[in-house]
N, C-alpha and C positions, 0 to 999 in steps of 0.2 A: 348604775349601768354595770353590766357584767359581760365580759367577753371570754371565750374559751379558745385555747391554742393547743393543738396537738404538739407535744414536745418529744415524742418518741413512739415507735411502734415495732412490734416483733410478731412472730408467728403466734396468732391467737390472743395477742394482748396489746395494750397501748397505755400511754401516759398523757394526761391533760393538765395544763395549768389554767386556772380561772382567775382573772383579774377583776376586782370590784372597784369601781371608781365613783367617787362622790362628785357628780356633775351638777349638784345643786349649789345654792348660795349659803346654806346653813350647815352646821356641823351634823354629821351622821353618827348616831349612837347605837349602832347595831344594824345588821343586814341579814337577809335570807335570800339565797339563790335557789331557784327550782328549775327542774327540767324533766323531760320524759326520756327514759333509757331507750336507746335505739338498737335494733337488731339483736336482741337477746343479750345485751351487755350485762355484766356482773361487776360491781365495784369490789375490788380486792383490798385496797387500802386508801385512806384519805388523810391528809395532813393539813394543819392550820384551819380546821373547821370541824363541826359536829354534824354528822350525816344521819338522816332519817330516810328510810326507804319504805314505800308502801306500794306494792305491785310494781308497776313500771315508773312510778313517780319518785324522784329524788329531791330531797330538800337538804340544803347545807346552811347552817347558821354559823356566824362568827364565833370565835372562842374567847371573847372578852378583849384580850390584848390587841386583836386586829379588827375589832368592830367599830372603833371610834375613828372616823375619817373627817378631817377638815375639808372644806371645799377645794376641789381640784386634786386631792390626793387619792392614792389607791392602796389596796391591800390585796392579798392573794391567798389561794389555797390550791391544792393539787390532788390528783388521784390517779391510781392505776386501776385498770379494768381488763376483763377478758371480753371477747366478742368483736364486733365490727368496730374499727378504729375511726368512727365518724364523730365529729365534735357536735355536741348538742346545741339546740336553740335554748338560750337561757332567759329566765325572767328574774329580775332582782327587785327587792322591795326593802324599804327601811322597816325596822322593828321598833 
């Protein structure tokens, strides 16, 4: 499960923190979070993840050290972007 939270905004830009939680009963050994960019958003920087962008689709993979999650635990990544400060609807899957 992944949730996004707007942590700051300014004229023309914003920052989002994404939390990935292992809601399952087994250990999670890698995750990918995907979403569609909204309103012409452009990602300027991302931390604690590896980003791939294709058109309006964004995909973020864990970076190894934050990809292994025991049941009930969480990890996170964040990004700054320009454009509309709307938080995206996320999809999360195990890798």
